[in-house]
Legacy VTK file of the C-alpha trace (Angstrom):
# vtk DataFile Version 3.0
C-alpha trace
ASCII
DATASET POLYDATA
POINTS 835 float
120.118 125.455 115.107
124.303 125.506 114.419
125.237 123.576 117.409
122.605 121.231 116.228
124.350 120.416 112.660
127.560 120.893 114.172
129.103 123.831 112.212
132.073 125.321 113.532
130.670 129.181 114.516
131.772 131.067 117.213
129.456 131.900 120.106
128.122 135.843 119.777
130.654 138.483 121.171
134.004 136.094 120.942
136.174 136.222 117.278
137.529 139.493 115.847
135.246 142.062 115.001
133.967 142.019 111.381
135.678 144.305 108.664
134.835 145.542 105.561
137.614 144.024 103.446
140.055 146.129 100.754
140.839 145.385 97.456
143.350 142.826 98.770
140.751 141.223 100.644
141.636 139.469 103.914
145.491 138.816 105.023
146.505 135.306 105.595
146.934 136.179 109.417
143.387 137.531 109.258
141.738 134.346 107.935
143.825 131.926 110.114
142.829 133.995 113.081
138.962 133.672 111.827
139.260 129.887 111.138
140.874 129.592 115.091
137.602 131.216 115.894
135.280 129.158 114.457
134.549 131.359 111.756
135.056 129.048 109.276
132.237 128.090 106.121
132.245 124.214 107.843
128.675 122.433 108.404
127.713 119.233 109.184
127.712 116.631 106.276
123.953 116.264 105.257
125.076 113.580 102.701
123.363 110.437 103.551
123.124 107.843 106.238
125.594 106.587 108.910
127.233 103.047 108.609
125.809 102.883 112.098
122.035 103.487 111.268
122.476 100.924 108.176
123.519 98.301 110.456
120.928 98.910 113.122
118.037 98.615 110.714
119.478 95.405 108.795
121.135 93.593 112.022
119.131 94.221 114.885
115.444 93.500 114.290
112.909 91.637 115.919
113.215 88.886 113.431
116.653 88.609 114.125
116.903 88.101 117.629
114.208 85.353 117.785
116.171 83.350 114.855
119.412 84.026 116.617
118.503 83.036 119.919
116.864 79.596 118.232
119.950 79.311 116.619
122.526 79.707 119.764
119.873 77.335 121.971
120.442 74.718 119.143
124.016 75.087 118.901
124.286 74.741 123.018
122.129 71.592 122.821
124.113 70.211 120.098
121.809 69.996 117.209
124.045 71.809 114.533
122.270 70.183 111.836
118.847 71.495 113.175
120.110 75.338 113.132
119.933 75.680 109.094
117.875 78.032 109.454
119.995 80.355 110.951
121.849 81.016 107.451
118.515 83.351 106.305
118.813 85.685 109.094
122.329 86.006 108.277
121.747 86.660 104.152
118.738 88.818 105.276
121.118 91.372 107.185
124.168 90.969 104.718
121.759 91.868 101.386
120.326 94.899 103.549
123.528 96.186 104.592
125.577 95.979 101.121
123.065 97.722 99.084
122.353 100.631 101.486
126.085 100.563 102.104
126.486 100.882 98.236
123.649 103.526 98.148
125.513 105.500 100.838
128.573 105.520 99.488
127.164 105.996 95.429
125.503 109.379 97.057
128.835 110.274 98.637
131.024 110.277 95.874
128.210 112.178 93.746
128.045 114.808 96.281
132.091 114.921 96.565
131.855 115.032 92.961
129.409 118.382 92.751
130.649 120.278 95.550
131.838 123.582 94.618
134.894 125.407 95.047
134.927 129.355 96.308
136.969 132.323 94.411
138.237 135.099 96.762
140.739 137.491 97.428
143.768 137.167 100.102
146.719 139.086 99.977
145.438 140.797 97.023
145.751 137.471 94.660
142.691 135.775 93.778
142.486 132.180 95.224
140.321 128.584 94.534
139.310 127.558 97.950
137.532 124.747 99.382
134.085 126.038 100.383
134.961 124.628 104.292
137.997 127.107 103.699
136.202 130.443 103.193
136.128 132.870 106.814
133.510 135.530 107.811
135.021 138.480 105.838
136.826 136.917 103.151
136.019 138.962 99.859
134.088 136.594 97.451
134.329 137.091 93.497
131.151 136.016 91.601
131.196 135.512 88.117
128.424 134.099 85.647
128.142 129.800 86.434
129.643 130.458 90.111
127.930 128.857 92.943
127.625 131.493 96.066
129.402 129.679 98.957
128.205 131.621 101.847
126.066 134.248 102.366
126.896 137.939 102.025
126.885 141.649 100.919
127.624 142.773 97.427
130.206 145.229 97.473
130.605 145.864 93.545
127.991 144.463 90.689
128.168 144.757 86.912
125.310 143.434 85.564
125.187 140.972 88.079
122.222 138.322 87.939
121.638 135.656 90.424
119.182 132.716 90.034
117.798 131.854 93.836
115.223 129.057 92.565
117.240 126.290 94.845
116.583 128.334 97.739
112.974 130.078 96.806
111.907 128.203 93.987
111.518 131.209 92.247
112.794 130.650 88.701
113.463 134.748 87.657
117.044 135.763 88.112
117.324 138.438 90.439
119.692 141.702 89.730
121.565 142.321 92.437
123.325 146.013 93.204
125.906 147.020 95.883
124.363 146.452 99.497
122.138 143.883 98.827
122.268 139.999 100.460
123.575 137.457 98.313
122.755 133.709 99.806
124.648 130.356 99.687
123.454 127.993 97.328
122.489 130.603 94.838
124.021 130.826 91.340
125.452 133.587 89.492
123.781 133.510 85.814
124.734 136.996 84.566
127.825 139.470 84.837
130.393 139.684 87.473
130.744 141.215 91.323
132.414 140.825 94.432
130.919 140.283 98.071
132.153 140.602 101.435
131.342 137.151 103.504
129.176 137.738 106.530
127.223 134.745 107.441
129.026 131.396 107.193
128.461 127.490 107.967
125.097 126.482 110.018
123.971 130.042 110.100
123.662 130.728 106.891
120.141 130.435 104.858
120.896 127.385 103.305
121.950 125.399 106.384
118.983 126.870 108.180
116.817 125.556 105.548
118.008 122.270 105.232
118.585 121.510 109.318
115.174 120.135 109.648
115.601 118.125 106.993
118.795 116.442 107.838
116.587 114.236 110.370
116.719 110.673 109.122
113.373 108.830 108.749
112.947 105.696 107.526
110.144 105.023 104.380
106.740 104.095 104.906
106.364 100.676 103.381
103.491 98.249 103.933
105.593 94.906 103.248
107.873 95.669 105.804
105.029 96.996 108.343
102.866 93.992 107.852
105.757 91.714 108.440
106.627 93.680 111.376
103.011 93.082 112.730
103.163 89.164 112.143
106.241 89.141 113.959
104.671 91.297 116.856
101.849 88.861 116.992
104.029 85.963 116.752
106.222 87.259 119.845
103.059 87.336 121.687
102.167 83.594 120.598
105.789 82.300 121.414
105.850 81.882 124.958
102.506 80.062 125.242
103.061 77.933 122.324
106.503 76.947 123.600
104.843 75.803 126.825
102.225 74.134 124.919
104.535 72.158 122.759
107.476 71.222 125.378
104.385 70.443 127.741
103.110 67.948 124.689
106.694 66.570 124.221
107.070 65.620 128.332
103.585 64.099 127.986
104.648 62.005 125.325
107.832 60.752 127.109
105.867 59.666 129.847
105.804 63.045 131.831
107.703 65.562 133.249
109.740 64.217 135.919
110.569 61.286 133.722
111.207 62.809 130.733
113.764 65.627 132.653
115.392 62.022 134.325
115.608 60.349 130.942
117.021 63.795 128.766
113.862 64.073 127.034
113.873 67.265 127.579
116.356 68.133 124.831
113.959 66.838 122.475
111.320 68.506 123.497
113.598 72.247 123.264
114.413 70.887 119.742
110.503 70.486 118.996
109.870 73.704 120.904
112.786 75.519 118.389
110.942 73.997 115.085
107.945 74.926 116.043
108.908 78.739 116.825
111.006 78.937 113.798
107.896 77.456 111.658
105.846 79.913 112.935
108.363 82.926 111.492
108.028 83.552 107.969
112.006 83.480 107.632
112.182 83.385 103.577
109.367 86.539 103.417
111.820 88.845 105.085
114.666 87.437 103.234
112.890 87.616 99.502
111.461 90.776 100.553
114.893 92.126 100.927
116.394 90.261 97.758
113.260 91.979 95.753
113.969 95.204 96.949
117.501 94.957 96.158
117.492 93.471 92.956
114.675 96.389 92.204
117.213 99.115 93.334
120.145 97.428 91.226
117.932 97.327 88.013
117.012 100.922 88.702
120.939 101.505 89.096
121.818 100.291 85.857
119.082 103.321 84.707
121.040 105.967 86.518
118.274 105.775 89.302
119.827 105.778 92.925
117.885 103.777 95.550
119.058 105.204 99.114
116.400 102.912 101.023
115.367 99.555 99.990
111.769 100.014 100.847
111.451 102.914 98.432
111.143 100.826 95.432
107.819 99.368 97.034
106.600 102.515 98.282
106.343 104.156 94.265
104.400 101.249 93.771
101.742 102.594 96.276
102.109 106.562 95.195
98.508 107.931 94.162
99.425 111.646 93.717
102.957 113.175 92.750
103.719 116.617 92.867
105.694 118.039 90.718
108.351 121.055 90.875
108.221 122.381 87.533
111.770 123.833 87.261
114.010 120.981 86.962
111.437 118.461 86.959
108.870 119.504 84.185
111.600 122.150 82.498
114.891 122.243 81.981
115.299 125.493 83.735
116.231 127.298 80.760
114.835 130.163 79.317
114.303 129.803 75.398
113.198 132.381 73.123
109.490 132.090 72.045
108.442 134.304 69.642
108.342 138.163 67.789
105.187 140.041 67.759
106.014 143.063 65.209
103.769 145.878 66.109
102.207 148.638 63.437
102.763 148.869 60.195
106.609 149.046 58.955
109.338 148.565 61.525
112.729 150.077 61.798
115.383 148.893 59.717
118.070 147.224 61.827
115.898 145.696 64.637
116.725 142.286 64.091
120.329 143.352 63.805
119.745 145.220 67.513
118.145 142.209 68.768
121.166 140.021 67.322
123.856 142.262 69.044
122.062 142.158 72.053
121.692 137.996 72.368
125.881 138.092 71.519
126.827 140.376 74.099
129.541 138.871 76.198
127.842 139.848 79.541
124.075 138.763 78.494
121.948 137.290 80.710
120.193 134.090 80.323
117.196 135.919 78.732
119.296 138.226 76.496
121.330 134.855 75.202
118.624 133.045 73.827
117.858 135.659 71.370
120.977 134.839 69.608
119.782 131.690 67.872
116.869 133.381 66.274
119.156 137.048 65.541
122.217 136.327 64.005
124.800 138.873 65.178
126.354 141.075 62.897
130.155 141.467 63.579
130.434 144.543 62.336
127.902 146.441 64.321
129.307 148.491 67.083
127.711 150.388 70.029
128.399 154.297 70.034
126.784 154.423 73.759
124.735 152.252 75.687
122.593 152.351 79.153
123.397 148.923 81.119
120.171 146.871 82.419
119.663 147.394 86.292
116.742 145.679 88.277
115.608 149.443 89.112
115.224 150.419 85.608
113.801 147.004 84.057
115.563 148.031 80.837
118.583 148.580 78.889
119.303 150.738 75.918
122.027 150.538 73.003
122.784 153.258 70.288
124.417 152.501 66.889
125.519 154.106 63.733
124.645 152.535 60.262
122.036 150.010 59.276
121.198 149.775 63.147
120.788 153.669 63.493
119.240 155.116 66.520
118.493 153.782 69.952
117.248 150.172 71.330
115.412 149.878 74.177
114.723 146.660 75.476
112.490 145.764 78.802
109.785 144.956 80.482
106.848 146.858 78.328
105.487 148.922 81.287
108.805 150.531 82.413
109.688 150.942 79.071
106.909 152.606 77.846
106.552 154.192 81.176
104.528 157.903 80.962
105.664 158.034 77.466
103.801 157.702 74.259
99.748 156.866 74.366
99.319 156.170 70.352
97.837 153.776 68.879
101.301 151.682 68.832
101.943 151.866 72.750
97.918 150.730 73.186
98.444 147.958 70.816
101.856 146.970 72.583
100.386 147.535 76.294
97.287 144.844 75.342
99.256 142.832 73.094
101.935 142.322 76.069
98.697 141.717 78.967
97.099 139.262 77.009
100.662 136.976 76.414
101.492 137.375 80.181
97.997 136.269 80.602
98.998 133.219 78.976
101.899 132.557 80.996
104.734 133.970 78.861
107.413 135.888 79.832
107.076 139.579 77.679
109.751 142.201 76.585
109.204 145.322 74.405
111.926 146.648 72.189
111.349 149.967 71.267
113.110 152.585 68.987
114.077 156.427 68.922
115.991 157.777 65.887
117.943 160.093 68.486
121.502 158.723 69.484
122.893 158.684 72.840
125.183 161.119 73.929
127.512 159.974 76.671
126.110 162.521 79.593
122.581 161.193 78.196
123.699 157.216 79.001
125.550 158.312 82.233
122.296 160.143 83.118
120.154 156.517 82.487
117.058 157.982 81.241
114.816 156.876 78.389
115.296 158.225 75.208
112.626 160.727 73.343
110.142 159.676 71.176
110.115 156.031 72.035
108.135 154.086 69.057
107.588 150.184 70.006
109.003 147.852 67.617
108.181 144.521 68.629
106.623 142.033 71.732
109.222 139.694 72.440
108.022 136.522 74.433
110.386 133.582 75.934
109.455 130.630 77.945
111.139 127.914 79.692
112.596 124.924 77.913
110.339 121.773 78.705
111.973 118.810 78.719
111.246 116.351 75.585
110.024 113.590 77.919
107.920 115.409 79.968
104.477 115.252 78.520
104.857 111.774 77.715
105.967 110.929 81.045
102.855 112.737 82.781
100.695 110.855 80.125
101.917 107.455 81.792
100.800 108.612 85.041
97.330 109.831 83.993
97.027 106.292 82.378
97.977 104.738 85.681
95.370 106.563 88.182
98.188 108.712 89.476
97.317 112.386 90.150
99.878 114.765 89.403
100.207 118.440 90.994
102.630 120.897 89.968
103.902 123.060 92.537
106.226 126.289 91.856
107.465 129.452 93.278
106.607 131.100 89.845
103.616 133.237 89.079
100.675 131.005 88.823
100.093 132.033 85.243
103.487 131.141 83.895
103.075 127.669 85.888
100.210 126.838 84.006
101.283 127.770 80.754
104.139 125.209 81.084
101.457 122.645 82.795
99.192 122.756 79.451
102.087 122.685 77.549
102.667 119.132 78.256
98.798 118.200 78.430
97.693 118.837 82.301
94.042 120.644 82.667
95.797 123.747 84.399
93.200 126.274 83.841
94.834 129.684 85.259
96.788 128.329 88.204
96.099 128.914 91.535
98.351 131.125 93.579
99.557 130.095 96.841
99.160 133.241 98.425
95.559 132.491 98.878
95.349 128.966 99.911
93.465 128.688 103.215
95.230 128.368 106.560
92.572 125.489 107.657
94.314 121.961 106.884
91.011 120.619 105.583
90.008 123.722 103.362
93.457 123.180 102.185
92.708 119.131 101.336
89.966 120.459 99.515
91.979 122.992 97.206
94.202 120.375 96.485
91.450 118.113 95.178
90.228 120.767 93.016
92.936 122.520 91.678
96.274 120.762 89.868
98.746 123.835 89.311
100.019 125.815 92.122
102.487 129.085 91.684
103.992 131.565 94.328
104.202 128.400 96.616
106.766 129.094 99.423
108.721 126.045 101.080
106.663 126.067 104.400
103.820 125.999 101.712
104.974 122.861 100.037
105.179 120.956 103.723
101.852 122.024 104.185
100.258 120.373 101.041
102.358 117.265 101.090
100.665 116.979 105.121
97.387 117.641 103.832
97.493 115.192 100.695
98.515 112.727 103.266
95.801 113.621 105.681
93.283 113.004 102.578
94.295 109.233 102.710
96.971 109.941 99.460
100.050 108.107 99.300
102.388 111.271 97.950
105.515 111.360 95.851
107.311 114.885 95.771
109.964 115.476 93.231
112.535 118.564 92.971
115.838 119.627 93.297
116.556 123.288 95.254
117.272 123.248 99.103
113.737 124.982 98.841
111.656 121.233 98.410
113.774 119.538 101.280
111.486 119.799 103.792
108.504 118.717 101.105
110.402 116.136 99.702
111.687 114.607 103.274
108.211 114.271 104.922
106.621 112.937 101.578
106.001 109.108 101.387
108.615 108.961 98.716
110.881 111.782 98.214
112.811 111.792 94.759
115.363 113.915 93.783
117.341 115.230 90.992
121.202 114.937 90.781
121.399 118.696 89.325
119.685 119.591 92.748
121.173 120.782 96.305
123.365 118.339 98.235
120.616 118.469 100.949
117.851 117.855 98.656
119.680 114.686 97.566
120.371 113.745 101.529
116.611 113.581 102.260
115.771 112.165 99.272
114.662 108.220 99.154
115.324 108.160 95.388
117.641 110.128 93.268
117.611 110.609 89.467
121.415 110.372 88.660
120.727 112.201 85.130
118.242 114.170 86.430
115.716 112.652 83.619
112.173 112.787 84.421
111.650 110.597 81.621
112.976 107.642 84.406
109.757 107.887 86.858
107.891 105.194 84.361
110.090 102.548 84.835
110.589 103.265 88.507
107.012 103.116 89.086
106.765 100.046 87.339
109.588 98.514 89.086
107.714 99.015 92.292
104.586 97.751 91.267
107.006 94.451 89.666
108.260 93.771 93.820
105.269 94.689 95.511
102.847 92.424 93.265
105.286 89.539 93.396
106.128 89.596 96.975
101.991 89.604 97.509
102.017 86.597 95.774
104.779 84.708 97.687
103.657 86.024 100.889
100.907 84.297 100.751
103.394 80.564 100.780
105.129 82.235 103.247
102.163 83.041 105.784
100.325 79.739 105.069
103.655 78.097 106.418
103.308 80.406 109.492
99.631 79.358 109.656
100.181 75.546 109.795
102.952 75.863 112.332
100.678 77.954 114.908
97.850 75.636 113.953
99.941 72.360 114.379
101.205 73.602 117.565
98.067 74.135 119.216
96.391 70.684 117.725
99.386 68.641 118.685
99.715 70.266 122.250
95.941 69.778 122.721
96.213 66.136 121.476
99.612 65.937 123.619
101.292 64.665 120.843
104.689 65.380 120.488
105.625 68.056 117.604
106.171 66.055 114.117
109.285 67.518 112.480
112.818 68.074 113.120
114.100 71.422 111.986
115.951 70.363 109.334
113.068 68.221 107.895
111.310 71.436 107.954
114.016 73.528 106.367
113.822 71.051 103.598
109.959 71.036 102.808
109.939 75.238 103.480
112.798 75.047 100.244
110.901 73.088 97.783
107.397 74.398 98.730
108.332 77.697 99.343
111.910 79.308 99.438
113.154 78.317 95.824
110.618 78.914 94.027
109.429 82.132 95.843
112.940 83.213 95.114
112.264 82.858 91.228
108.317 84.183 91.544
109.380 87.209 92.946
111.679 88.150 90.204
109.683 87.903 87.343
107.736 90.458 85.414
104.416 91.981 86.781
102.443 94.972 85.645
99.937 94.557 88.024
98.734 97.808 89.505
99.100 98.255 93.759
95.376 97.702 95.457
95.818 98.378 99.344
95.218 95.792 102.038
98.395 93.392 101.385
98.233 91.672 104.769
94.298 91.288 104.745
94.181 89.687 101.305
97.372 87.525 101.859
96.231 86.456 105.240
92.425 85.681 103.965
94.345 82.902 101.641
97.093 81.707 104.206
95.090 81.248 107.634
92.445 78.686 106.406
95.086 77.067 103.906
97.124 76.527 107.016
94.182 74.910 108.886
94.018 72.407 106.336
97.370 71.470 106.192
97.510 71.188 109.714
94.235 69.135 110.287
95.718 66.973 107.136
98.895 66.132 108.948
97.105 65.926 112.071
95.050 62.584 110.610
97.862 61.321 109.309
99.786 61.505 112.210
97.417 60.033 114.341
97.084 57.314 112.083
100.497 56.514 112.133
100.806 56.160 115.612
97.498 54.194 115.975
99.210 52.054 113.708
102.276 51.474 115.679
104.844 53.039 113.390
107.991 54.885 115.173
108.631 58.470 115.816
110.829 58.842 112.553
108.352 56.986 110.308
105.611 59.265 112.062
108.109 62.101 110.912
108.455 60.971 107.415
104.750 60.731 106.716
103.796 63.994 107.830
106.949 65.348 106.113
105.757 63.860 102.983
102.122 64.990 103.260
103.485 68.554 104.153
105.254 68.712 101.075
102.727 66.977 98.650
99.909 69.929 99.946
102.177 72.677 100.134
103.551 72.120 96.088
99.590 72.190 95.477
99.745 75.266 96.883
102.443 76.709 95.189
100.780 75.616 92.097
97.142 77.219 93.182
99.069 80.823 93.845
101.538 80.084 90.437
98.339 80.863 87.655
98.011 81.742 85.051
101.050 79.396 84.468
103.928 80.645 82.034
106.896 78.112 80.711
108.791 79.543 83.545
106.397 78.785 86.440
105.711 75.548 84.976
109.308 74.741 85.094
109.638 75.748 88.474
106.938 73.648 89.564
107.902 70.616 88.033
111.556 71.025 89.731
110.252 71.115 92.622
107.874 68.262 92.327
111.514 66.058 91.170
113.115 67.652 94.072
110.583 66.175 96.814
111.641 62.772 94.902
115.501 62.921 95.185
114.655 63.451 98.672
113.677 60.003 99.491
116.211 58.475 96.633
119.286 59.774 97.992
121.149 58.190 100.883
123.080 60.431 102.736
120.223 62.839 102.786
117.760 60.353 103.688
120.065 59.752 106.607
120.419 63.532 107.453
116.690 64.140 107.399
116.168 60.513 109.786
113.620 59.453 107.214
111.864 55.867 107.581
109.154 54.528 105.954
106.026 54.756 107.299
103.310 51.469 107.277
101.285 50.554 104.514
98.384 51.654 106.407
99.781 55.090 107.131
100.561 55.229 103.231
96.942 54.429 101.773
95.743 56.881 104.619
97.984 59.801 103.273
96.952 59.072 99.737
93.455 59.485 100.768
93.942 62.775 102.686
96.526 64.502 100.508
94.000 64.541 97.370
91.197 66.103 99.773
93.597 68.453 101.167
94.496 69.570 97.701
90.666 69.860 96.459
90.289 72.112 99.658
93.029 74.043 98.680
91.763 74.869 95.061
88.510 75.603 96.263
89.813 78.099 98.493
92.375 79.677 95.170
88.937 79.978 93.417
87.187 81.887 95.725
90.044 83.993 97.098
90.342 85.210 93.156
86.770 85.792 92.989
86.962 88.106 95.966
90.281 89.596 95.260
91.835 89.224 91.981
95.086 87.834 91.479
98.378 88.645 92.552
99.769 87.329 89.261
101.028 89.562 86.450
98.411 90.453 84.036
99.403 88.093 81.086
97.532 90.448 78.256
98.203 94.103 79.536
101.462 95.385 78.427
104.270 96.751 80.552
103.825 100.775 80.858
107.359 101.127 79.784
106.739 99.175 76.647
103.611 101.088 75.945
105.612 104.439 76.062
107.955 103.149 73.801
104.886 101.883 71.476
103.612 105.602 71.436
107.085 106.559 70.691
107.511 104.554 67.475
103.835 105.441 66.429
104.404 109.014 66.541
107.931 108.554 64.525
105.886 106.483 61.815
LINES 1 836
835 0 1 2 3 4 5 6 7 8 9 10 11 12 13 14 15 16 17 18 19 20 21 22 23 24 25 26 27 28 29 30 31 32 33 34 35 36 37 38 39 40 41 42 43 44 45 46 47 48 49 50 51 52 53 54 55 56 57 58 59 60 61 62 63 64 65 66 67 68 69 70 71 72 73 74 75 76 77 78 79 80 81 82 83 84 85 86 87 88 89 90 91 92 93 94 95 96 97 98 99 100 101 102 103 104 105 106 107 108 109 110 111 112 113 114 115 116 117 118 119 120 121 122 123 124 125 126 127 128 129 130 131 132 133 134 135 136 137 138 139 140 141 142 143 144 145 146 147 148 149 150 151 152 153 154 155 156 157 158 159 160 161 162 163 164 165 166 167 168 169 170 171 172 173 174 175 176 177 178 179 180 181 182 183 184 185 186 187 188 189 190 191 192 193 194 195 196 197 198 199 200 201 202 203 204 205 206 207 208 209 210 211 212 213 214 215 216 217 218 219 220 221 222 223 224 225 226 227 228 229 230 231 232 233 234 235 236 237 238 239 240 241 242 243 244 245 246 247 248 249 250 251 252 253 254 255 256 257 258 259 260 261 262 263 264 265 266 267 268 269 270 271 272 273 274 275 276 277 278 279 280 281 282 283 284 285 286 287 288 289 290 291 292 293 294 295 296 297 298 299 300 301 302 303 304 305 306 307 308 309 310 311 312 313 314 315 316 317 318 319 320 321 322 323 324 325 326 327 328 329 330 331 332 333 334 335 336 337 338 339 340 341 342 343 344 345 346 347 348 349 350 351 352 353 354 355 356 357 358 359 360 361 362 363 364 365 366 367 368 369 370 371 372 373 374 375 376 377 378 379 380 381 382 383 384 385 386 387 388 389 390 391 392 393 394 395 396 397 398 399 400 401 402 403 404 405 406 407 408 409 410 411 412 413 414 415 416 417 418 419 420 421 422 423 424 425 426 427 428 429 430 431 432 433 434 435 436 437 438 439 440 441 442 443 444 445 446 447 448 449 450 451 452 453 454 455 456 457 458 459 460 461 462 463 464 465 466 467 468 469 470 471 472 473 474 475 476 477 478 479 480 481 482 483 484 485 486 487 488 489 490 491 492 493 494 495 496 497 498 499 500 501 502 503 504 505 506 507 508 509 510 511 512 513 514 515 516 517 518 519 520 521 522 523 524 525 526 527 528 529 530 531 532 533 534 535 536 537 538 539 540 541 542 543 544 545 546 547 548 549 550 551 552 553 554 555 556 557 558 559 560 561 562 563 564 565 566 567 568 569 570 571 572 573 574 575 576 577 578 579 580 581 582 583 584 585 586 587 588 589 590 591 592 593 594 595 596 597 598 599 600 601 602 603 604 605 606 607 608 609 610 611 612 613 614 615 616 617 618 619 620 621 622 623 624 625 626 627 628 629 630 631 632 633 634 635 636 637 638 639 640 641 642 643 644 645 646 647 648 649 650 651 652 653 654 655 656 657 658 659 660 661 662 663 664 665 666 667 668 669 670 671 672 673 674 675 676 677 678 679 680 681 682 683 684 685 686 687 688 689 690 691 692 693 694 695 696 697 698 699 700 701 702 703 704 705 706 707 708 709 710 711 712 713 714 715 716 717 718 719 720 721 722 723 724 725 726 727 728 729 730 731 732 733 734 735 736 737 738 739 740 741 742 743 744 745 746 747 748 749 750 751 752 753 754 755 756 757 758 759 760 761 762 763 764 765 766 767 768 769 770 771 772 773 774 775 776 777 778 779 780 781 782 783 784 785 786 787 788 789 790 791 792 793 794 795 796 797 798 799 800 801 802 803 804 805 806 807 808 809 810 811 812 813 814 815 816 817 818 819 820 821 822 823 824 825 826 827 828 829 830 831 832 833 834
């Protein structure tokens, strides 16, 4: 695994033997020797995609291969005027590469900005080093707030507490004593200590857990996969259609022999390329990339980094979102909840004792949160104390004066122990049990009138005649926007699963606080091994505790196997595997670098409240692309139909590529670009390709038959080839614009303005002299014009009927005008609550 990650770790049996560093740490020579032996803490960068992978995904595609081949042939044949379509491929590649490279640089800067530093002792001096410069056997100094930069073994500890939630998912701090292991990626939350580095680089715990997540994989995109499927179908059809079109053009020129001798093969090649390019939904690929890029830029202004463009669309399809409790629903901080005094009258000074515990400089995270509720008395000084330890699970302090006696604070079952069993003790035990069952963390404050002596404090034994004074409860701080965000998901039909490494009762209590029907939570240690049974459990329960990283990954797979599109949020290395395998992985900026590297989306300010806007943006993109896809696929449909129909009739293909570029721009390209960026709150419905083709195929057949009728009349009337092409181009433009009218409903002022502008553009094509010459337009005969005047309205009526049937059958892909935007709904709720 170390080789796969590219770590600089020495082979077994090589390099200097491990040593136990003294108080002065390693010498500079010893550190240099280990660096040369490959025992430095350097691991491969797992930040974001390489430049090569970005270029490969956006440049070396089947779409670009087809377009570039046609473009090159036209240039070789000297028809540069007909090669304008090549600009679409170039623009598509540039947009994709630019946006994804920008995302890569943003994430790389982010990772660099938050890279931790290591504090080590060398040659008797404390030094701060880059993580990669730490070597095996270094003496690490650990203080509150530090991130542990390499695996090690504790040598000395003073009330040392380490948060390993980023690695294990367990949010409770772990007390560390000499001899205990400490893991890279964990955070020191209390006390101080020192450790000897035992494992470095890719062999460290965090690196091993993240190594599987380093493999890059593309996000599943229905839009992209549907377009790729169409391109594959077209690829199979290209060569037969080329033969049909070339044969028709050759026969129209008097036969193969005469056409080759007379140079008509050149026109046949141009016509074939026109047919092939018309078949490819050029603009659909471009519009999809533009819509993704614009969506990503819009999200970027709200501190949401999209690392892969199709992730914007993927969020629209999500129907289950899995949340890691810590860092997503909660902020990860412990806050004081409530104090429950016991018995009748409490000893004087119990609040002062709690105030002192909260204000102590080396207090742990739980004790520190007492400071706000219980102000400290600066004059209160301890006479003796017993520090907290993980073995005892309690601490004790003795005072004189107003808080005279000894105060013990710790876990109820350890504070009471085998001591008092009176009514107060039974009351404390029962109350603590009920509160813990509700998911709250509990501590017991007890008092003894006896003041500890120095020898008693050294012995670390509970004082005699302890009396329970109060049960204290604590909870995790819930994000202020969590309940509102989850309410949005409920309204939008998105299921929620809360998955955590904490006690299921604690997780359930937090979930209930934000409005989820959580019950008592499900203990992941009881999850079935069978995948089908696991999927059934996931359908029945919403909250899971004691979940391991491997189980998170299994749960994502089980939901996907049950037909769900799954998003997974998290911030720890323990979430990385599940985030990577989810359909959409979402990481918090405050999380680990490995998690941010594999996520599709990173919330740069770690605010979960951005999620409704992210989902809404995804829905806008996919709904608008579905609408404009019907325009592009109608073109593919009529191009294929015309190629086959004209090939059977042995007529030359009725368009030059440049003429198709103009009609495409007026009827599809320009309006599609504008329509794709409009607001749209329509919910995602599976079956994008089926719905699009069910309109596009019959619409294309109507267009193809109409053009064939007009073309036949023009040829029968003796019109020249330029006049025939002009009649066909006009027929295509008028029917294509009516398809635009049908798909733009319901109309808004913007959409009506777009349609009117396109009709005006068609008129200008025939009025601007240089454009008429460039397109090689010629007026057809009167009979041909009359025929077109009859055919076009009939075709428009058929398109109208098709549009009516499609709306009745599938609904509309247009925006739901009377449905408020989801983010607007959240703002309205906030305003109502304030009022």
